[in-house]
C-alpha positions in Angstrom: 20.4 -28.1 42.3 20.8 -31.8 41.5 19.0 -31.3 38.2 21.3 -28.5 37.3 24.3 -30.5 38.2 23.2 -33.4 36.1 22.6 -31.2 33.1 26.1 -29.7 33.5 27.5 -33.1 33.7 26.6 -33.5 30.0 29.2 -30.8 29.2 31.9 -32.7 31.0 32.1 -35.9 29.0 32.7 -37.2 25.5 33.3 -34.9 22.5 32.0 -31.9 24.5 35.2 -31.9 26.6 37.3 -31.4 23.4 35.0 -28.5 22.5 35.5 -27.0 25.8 39.3 -26.9 25.2 38.7 -25.1 21.9 36.5 -22.6 23.7 39.2 -22.1 26.4 41.8 -21.4 23.6 39.4 -18.8 22.0 38.9 -17.1 25.3 42.6 -16.8 25.8 42.8 -15.3 22.3 40.1 -12.7 23.2 41.8 -11.8 26.5 45.1 -11.3 24.6 43.4 -9.1 22.1 41.8 -6.9 24.8 45.2 -6.5 26.5 46.9 -5.6 23.2 44.3 -3.0 22.5 44.7 -1.6 26.0 48.4 -1.2 25.6 48.0 0.5 22.2 45.3 2.7 23.6 47.7 4.0 26.3 50.5 4.5 23.7 48.3 6.4 21.3 46.7 8.6 23.9 50.0 9.7 25.3 51.8 10.2 21.9 48.9 11.6 19.9 47.0 13.6 22.5 49.3 13.9 25.5 47.0 12.2 27.9 48.0 9.4 30.3 45.7 6.5 31.4 46.2 3.5 33.5 46.2 -0.1 32.1 42.8 -0.8 33.8 41.4 2.3 32.0 42.7 0.9 28.8 41.1 -2.5 29.4 37.8 -0.7 30.3 38.0 1.3 27.0 38.7 -1.8 24.9 35.8 -3.7 26.3 33.3 -0.9 25.9 34.4 -0.3 22.3 34.6 -4.0 21.3 31.1 -4.7 22.7 29.7 -1.6 21.0 28.4 -0.2 24.2 29.5 3.2 23.1 32.1 5.7 24.3 31.9 7.0 27.8 34.1 9.6 29.3 37.2 8.4 27.4 37.4 9.3 23.6 40.0 10.1 21.1 40.1 13.7 19.5 42.4 13.0 16.6 42.0 11.2 13.2 44.5 8.4 13.9 42.7 7.8 17.2 39.3 7.6 15.4 40.8 5.1 13.0 42.2 3.0 15.9 38.8 3.1 17.6 37.0 2.0 14.4 39.4 -1.0 14.0 38.7 -2.0 17.6 35.0 -1.7 17.1 34.9 -3.8 13.9 37.1 -6.5 15.5 34.9 -6.6 18.5 31.8 -7.1 16.4 33.5 -9.9 14.5 35.2 -11.8 17.4 32.8 -11.0 20.3 29.4 -10.5 18.8 29.5 -13.0 15.8 32.1 -15.7 16.2 31.7 -16.3 20.0 27.9 -16.7 20.0 28.1 -18.9 16.9 30.7 -21.0 18.6 28.7 -21.5 21.7 25.5 -22.4 19.8 27.1 -24.8 17.3 29.5 -26.6 19.7 27.4 -26.7 22.9 23.8 -25.5 22.8 22.8 -27.3 19.6 24.3 -30.7 20.5 22.7 -30.5 24.0 19.2 -29.7 22.5 19.7 -32.6 20.1 20.7 -34.9 22.9 17.7 -33.9 25.0 15.3 -34.4 22.1 16.7 -37.6 20.8 17.7 -39.4 24.0 15.1 -41.7 25.3 15.7 -44.1 28.3 15.0 -47.7 27.8 11.5 -49.0 28.1 12.4 -52.6 28.5 15.4 -54.9 29.3 17.3 -57.3 27.0 15.8 -60.8 27.0 18.9 -62.3 28.7 18.5 -60.2 31.8 18.0 -62.2 35.0 18.9 -62.0 38.7 18.5 -58.2 38.8 16.9 -56.0 41.5 14.0 -53.8 40.4 13.7 -50.6 42.3 10.5 -48.5 42.2 10.8 -45.1 43.8 13.9 -43.0 44.3 14.6 -41.2 47.6 17.5 -41.1 50.1 17.0 -44.7 51.1 17.1 -46.2 47.6 20.0 -43.9 46.7 21.9 -45.4 49.6 20.9 -48.9 48.4 22.0 -48.0 44.9 25.5 -47.1 46.1 25.7 -50.4 48.1 24.5 -52.4 45.1 27.1 -50.8 42.8 29.9 -51.6 45.4 28.8 -55.3 45.5 28.2 -55.4 41.7 24.7 -56.6 42.1 22.7 -55.8 38.9 19.7 -53.5 39.4 17.3 -51.3 37.5 15.4 -48.2 38.6 11.9 -47.8 37.2 10.3 -44.4 36.9 7.5 -42.7 35.0 9.4 -39.4 34.8 11.6 -39.2 31.7 13.5 -36.2 33.1 14.3 -38.1 36.3 15.4 -41.1 34.2 17.8 -39.0 32.2 19.3 -37.4 35.4 19.8 -40.9 36.9 21.4 -42.2 33.7 23.8 -39.3 33.8 24.9 -40.6 37.2 25.6 -44.1 35.7 22.3 -45.7 36.9 20.4 -48.1 34.7 16.9 -46.8 34.3 13.7 -47.9 32.5 10.8 -45.5 32.0 7.3 -46.9 32.5 4.3 -47.2 34.8 4.9 -49.5 37.8 1.4 -50.8 37.6 1.4 -51.7 33.9 1.6 -55.4 33.4 3.3 -54.9 30.0 6.0 -52.7 31.5 6.6 -55.3 34.2 6.9 -58.0 31.7 9.4 -55.9 29.7 11.3 -55.5 33.0 11.5 -59.3 33.1 10.0 -59.3 36.5 9.7 -63.0 36.7 13.5 -63.4 36.3 14.3 -60.6 38.8 16.0 -61.3 42.1 13.9 -58.9 44.2 11.4 -56.1 43.8 11.8 -53.0 46.0 8.5 -51.2 46.3 9.3 -47.6 47.6 6.3 -45.7 46.3 3.4 -44.3 48.4 1.4 -47.0 50.3 -1.5 -47.1 47.8 0.9 -47.2 44.8 2.9 -50.0 46.5 -0.4 -52.0 47.0 -1.1 -51.6 43.3 2.4 -52.6 42.3 2.3 -55.7 44.6 -1.0 -56.9 43.1 0.2 -56.3 39.5 3.5 -58.1 40.1 2.0 -61.0 42.0 -0.4 -61.6 39.1 2.6 -62.2 36.8 5.2 -64.0 39.0 6.4 -65.1 42.4 9.4 -62.8 42.6 10.0 -61.7 46.2 8.7 -58.2 47.0 10.0 -55.9 49.7 7.8 -52.9 50.4 8.7 -49.8 52.5 5.6 -48.6 54.2 4.9 -45.0 55.5 2.2 -46.1 58.0 3.0 -49.2 60.0 -0.7 -50.1 60.1 -0.7 -50.5 56.3 1.7 -53.4 56.5 -1.0 -56.0 56.7 -2.6 -54.6 53.5 0.7 -54.8 51.7 1.2 -58.4 52.8 -2.3 -59.2 51.6 -1.5 -57.6 48.3 1.5 -59.9 47.9 4.5 -58.3 49.6 6.9 -60.9 51.2 8.4 -58.4 53.6 7.2 -55.0 54.8 9.6 -52.4 56.3 8.0 -49.8 58.6 11.1 -47.6 58.4 9.7 -44.8 60.6 8.9 -47.3 63.3 12.4 -48.9 63.1 14.1 -45.5 63.2 12.0 -44.6 66.2 13.1 -47.8 68.0 16.7 -47.2 67.2 16.6 -43.6 68.5 14.8 -44.6 71.7 17.1 -47.5 72.4 20.2 -45.2 72.2 18.7 -42.4 74.1 17.7 -44.1 77.3 20.3 -44.4 80.1 18.4 -47.2 81.7 20.5 -50.3 82.6 22.0 -52.7 80.1 18.7 -54.6 79.6 17.4 -51.5 77.9 20.2 -51.5 75.3 19.9 -54.9 73.8 20.6 -54.5 70.1 20.0 -58.1 69.0 20.7 -61.7 69.8 22.3 -64.7 68.1 20.8 -67.6 70.0 21.9 -67.2 73.6 24.4 -64.6 72.7 23.1 -61.0 73.3 24.7 -57.8 71.9 23.9 -54.8 74.1 25.0 -51.2 74.8 25.4 -49.3 78.0 26.8 -45.7 78.5 29.8 -45.3 80.8 28.3 -42.1 82.3 26.5 -42.9 85.6 28.2 -46.2 86.1 31.0 -47.0 88.6 33.3 -47.8 85.7 33.7 -44.2 84.6 37.3 -43.1 84.6 38.7 -46.6 85.1 40.7 -48.7 82.7 39.0 -51.8 81.3 41.2 -54.1 83.4 40.4 -52.2 86.6 36.7 -52.1 85.9 36.5 -55.9 86.4 33.4 -56.1 84.2 34.2 -59.5 82.8 35.2 -60.9 86.2 32.1 -59.6 87.9 29.5 -60.3 85.2 31.0 -62.5 82.5 30.3 -59.9 79.9 32.9 -59.0 77.3 33.4 -55.4 76.2 33.8 -55.8 72.4 33.9 -52.1 71.5 33.8 -48.5 72.7 31.8 -45.8 70.9 32.8 -42.1 71.3 30.6 -39.9 69.1 30.9 -41.9 65.9 34.2 -43.6 66.4 34.5 -47.3 67.4 37.6 -48.6 69.1 38.4 -52.2 70.1 39.5 -51.9 73.7 42.6 -53.3 75.3 43.2 -54.0 79.0 44.6 -50.5 79.6 41.9 -48.6 77.6 40.3 -45.9 79.6 36.5 -46.0 79.9 35.7 -42.3 79.4 32.6 -40.8 80.8 31.1 -39.8 77.4 31.8 -43.2 75.8 29.4 -46.1 75.3 30.4 -49.8 75.8 29.3 -52.4 73.3 28.9 -55.7 75.3 28.5 -59.4 74.4 27.2 -62.1 76.7 24.0 -63.7 77.9 20.8 -62.2 79.3 21.7 -63.4 82.8 25.0 -61.6 82.6 23.3 -58.4 81.5 21.0 -58.7 84.5 24.1 -59.0 86.7 25.4 -55.8 85.1 22.2 -54.0 85.7 22.3 -54.9 89.4 25.9 -53.8 89.5 25.2 -50.3 87.9 22.1 -49.8 90.0 20.2 -48.2 87.2 16.4 -48.0 87.5 13.7 -47.0 85.0 12.4 -44.3 87.1 15.8 -42.5 87.1 15.3 -41.8 83.4 13.7 -38.9 81.7 13.9 -38.6 77.9 13.0 -35.5 75.9 11.8 -36.1 72.3 12.0 -33.0 70.0 9.7 -33.7 67.1 6.4 -35.5 67.2 6.3 -36.8 63.6 6.0 -40.5 62.7 9.6 -41.2 63.9 9.0 -39.2 67.1 5.7 -41.1 67.8 7.5 -44.4 67.2 10.2 -43.5 69.7 7.7 -42.4 72.3 5.8 -45.7 71.9 9.0 -47.7 72.3 9.8 -45.8 75.6 6.2 -46.2 76.7 6.5 -50.0 76.6 9.7 -50.1 78.7 8.4 -48.0 80.5 10.7 -45.0 80.5 9.3 -41.5 81.2 9.5 -39.1 78.3 8.4 -35.6 77.3 7.4 -34.8 73.6 7.9 -31.3 72.2 6.6 -30.1 68.8 5.3 -27.0 67.2 2.1 -28.6 66.0 -0.2 -31.6 66.4 0.6 -34.9 64.7 -2.7 -36.2 63.1 -1.2 -39.7 62.8 -0.4 -40.1 66.5 -3.1 -39.9 69.1 -1.3 -42.0 71.7 0.8 -39.2 73.2 0.2 -35.6 74.2 3.2 -33.3 73.4 4.1 -29.9 74.7 3.4 -27.5 71.9 6.1 -24.9 71.2 9.3 -24.1 69.5 12.0 -26.4 70.7 14.7 -23.9 69.5 13.6 -21.6 72.3 15.7 -22.5 75.4 13.1 -21.1 77.9 10.5 -23.6 76.6 12.7 -26.6 77.2 13.9 -25.4 80.6 10.3 -24.8 81.7 9.4 -28.3 80.5 12.2 -29.8 82.8 15.0 -30.6 80.4 17.5 -30.0 83.2 16.3 -33.3 84.7 16.5 -35.2 81.5 19.1 -38.0 81.0 18.6 -38.4 77.3 17.4 -36.3 74.3 16.1 -37.5 70.9 16.3 -34.9 68.1 14.0 -36.3 65.4 12.5 -33.6 63.2 12.4 -34.2 59.4 14.7 -31.3 58.7 18.4 -31.9 59.1 19.3 -28.2 59.5 16.9 -28.0 62.5 18.3 -31.2 64.0 21.9 -29.8 63.7 20.8 -26.6 65.4 18.9 -28.3 68.2 21.8 -30.7 68.8 24.4 -27.9 69.1 22.2 -25.8 71.4 21.4 -28.8 73.6 25.0 -29.9 73.9 26.0 -26.3 74.7 23.4 -26.0 77.5 23.6 -29.6 78.8 27.1 -31.1 78.6 26.2 -34.5 80.1 22.8 -35.2 78.4 22.8 -38.2 76.1 21.9 -36.9 72.6 20.7 -39.1 69.8 19.9 -37.3 66.5 18.2 -38.3 63.3 19.7 -37.6 59.9 17.6 -37.7 56.8 20.6 -37.9 54.4 24.0 -39.4 55.0 25.7 -36.2 54.1 24.6 -34.6 57.4 25.8 -37.4 59.8 29.3 -35.9 60.3 27.8 -32.4 61.0 25.5 -33.9 63.7 28.4 -35.6 65.4 30.3 -32.3 65.2 27.4 -30.5 66.8 27.6 -32.8 69.8 25.4 -35.8 69.2 26.4 -39.1 70.9 24.7 -41.1 68.2 23.3 -40.3 64.8 20.8 -42.6 63.1 20.5 -42.0 59.3 17.2 -43.0 57.8 19.0 -43.5 54.5 21.7 -45.7 56.0 19.3 -47.8 58.1 16.9 -48.3 55.2 19.7 -49.1 52.8 21.3 -51.6 55.2 18.0 -53.4 55.8 17.2 -53.7 52.1 20.7 -54.9 51.3 20.6 -57.5 54.0 17.3 -58.8 52.7 18.6 -58.9 49.1 21.7 -60.8 50.2 19.9 -63.0 52.6 22.3 -62.0 55.3 22.1 -62.3 59.1 23.4 -58.8 60.0 22.7 -56.4 62.8 22.8 -52.6 62.2 24.8 -51.5 65.2 25.2 -47.8 64.3 26.4 -45.7 61.4 29.1 -47.6 59.6 29.4 -50.7 61.9 27.8 -54.1 61.6 27.7 -57.3 63.6 27.3 -60.3 61.3 27.4 -64.1 61.4 29.3 -66.2 58.9 30.1 -69.9 58.7 33.7 -70.8 59.3 35.6 -70.7 56.0 37.2 -74.1 55.2 40.6 -72.4 54.9 40.5 -71.6 58.6 39.5 -75.0 60.0 42.1 -76.3 62.5 43.8 -73.0 62.8 44.0 -70.9 65.9 42.4 -67.4 65.8 45.9 -65.9 66.1 47.2 -68.0 63.1 44.2 -67.1 61.0 45.3 -63.4 60.9 41.6 -62.6 60.4 41.8 -59.1 61.9 45.0 -58.3 59.9 43.5 -59.4 56.6 40.0 -58.1 56.9 39.8 -55.7 59.8 36.9 -57.7 61.4 37.1 -59.0 64.9 35.6 -62.2 66.3 32.9 -61.4 68.8 31.9 -65.0 69.6 32.0 -68.6 68.3 29.0 -70.7 68.0 29.0 -74.4 67.2 27.2 -77.7 67.5 29.6 -78.9 70.2 29.2 -75.7 72.2 26.3 -75.4 74.6 26.8 -71.7 74.9 28.6 -69.3 72.6 32.2 -68.6 73.4 32.3 -64.8 73.8 35.5 -63.1 72.7 37.6 -66.3 72.4 41.2 -66.2 73.2 43.8 -65.9 70.4 44.9 -69.5 71.1 41.3 -70.9 70.5 41.4 -73.5 67.6 38.6 -73.1 65.1 36.6 -76.2 64.6 34.7 -77.4 61.4 31.2 -76.8 62.7 31.9 -73.4 64.2 30.1 -70.2 63.2 31.8 -66.9 63.5 30.0 -63.8 64.8 32.1 -60.8 63.8 32.1 -57.0 64.1 33.3 -54.6 61.5 32.6 -51.8 59.1 30.6 -52.5 55.9 33.9 -52.3 54.0 35.5 -54.8 56.3 32.5 -57.1 56.0 32.9 -56.8 52.2 36.6 -57.6 52.5 35.8 -60.8 54.5 33.3 -61.8 51.8 35.9 -61.4 49.1 38.6 -63.2 51.0 36.3 -66.1 52.0 33.5 -66.3 49.5 30.5 -68.6 50.4 
């Protein structure tokens, strides 16, 4: 369907748009002619032969005569009627069978064929090209990255061996070069030595070949996405600077958000002594209380910096209600998280996680839970030849009886991680309907299905395209940024010079960018100041740790460039 759409896009630009207008005018002329003939047909039939027909019958008669399909059950029986029918037939031959096909061929088909035969994507780049990102291999991850690079106006080039794919990408406004990724002459034509980064997103063997070829020509940094985590060492030996085992990372994200173990099981990342963590409200003594009444900060020292409710992040106030199906995003130290864990009374043996899908991502999620340890049950239709560590229950997870027999009624969390988004949406909806309080974390292969998974009842959705795109962009921009969940980042920035000496309230940071300050770090501070008060004065050596959407992070970067 995407190929058809890209071909149709040719007819919606340039001179072709003007030709489409002419075609529309001609079609209006033909419709008018048919209606005129239909009215004359009714008039002649009534006044010449005393027979009455409807307007629809007249239109039907006009079309059959003009297209020379022959006369059916409606015919004239008088000489004037025969003459009228002959005129209609001749005009139909001229305007429908001669002029219309000629117009379509000359104005549309012939130019399109000429375009396809004459158009050739570039095979090299201009000599002044530098600082660009070279992308080898196009899938949902690199498409997500391409969108982000366009937004940030970072130059990039996609390299492919397929001329048809290259033309389709160019139709979408993507700069493409056709050539073999393992041909040294092609890489030199791509000015690989002057490139900012190389993104290797081919198969693992092809990535190894690409790394070896590129490394023989230059020292440009290479980021390789690897299908099998165990192949990472080989890619590093071949010259890759960074290797991203995306399936393993996805599995870890899914497992982290599925377990309802205490706060220590939900650590997202850390900035020195500052730890960012998650904990569900369900099963804690805070459920149904306002943030002020929960006394979380007074009892543990932790600050609640956000509340997630199935895809929506809100910044809580003192009177914000902690709903049972929400998740708290916390900032503090590890000691404070331990205090919270004692307060909630959660224990590892209270958990049971179901994992639906034993592919590479499901195997990675199971391995993560195994290390905690958190008990889990895997369910899949068939054996995974790449994972011998775990023994799943074989069967169709869409059959409710199988899951109930396997003990899903005792589960606290559910991971839906098949590689088919439609199946994931179905399983999420069925699980939410049958188990209203279970914590559901679902995988999305493409970003377009994230909203549907949330609508089906998922508490969290992890998109492989979004995660992979975020990781690659952070590497390219050399950013320290944490992927919190779909559409939200926690990131560190040095204090802009324009804000030195101002209080947080006077900086109007939240009003101008939408970002909120999670914590302040600085040389004069032994520990990070978590959620500083609005009266806090920003010092020269401070570093800001902020939370916001990618758009808000971008707004911060534009307002306060490095």
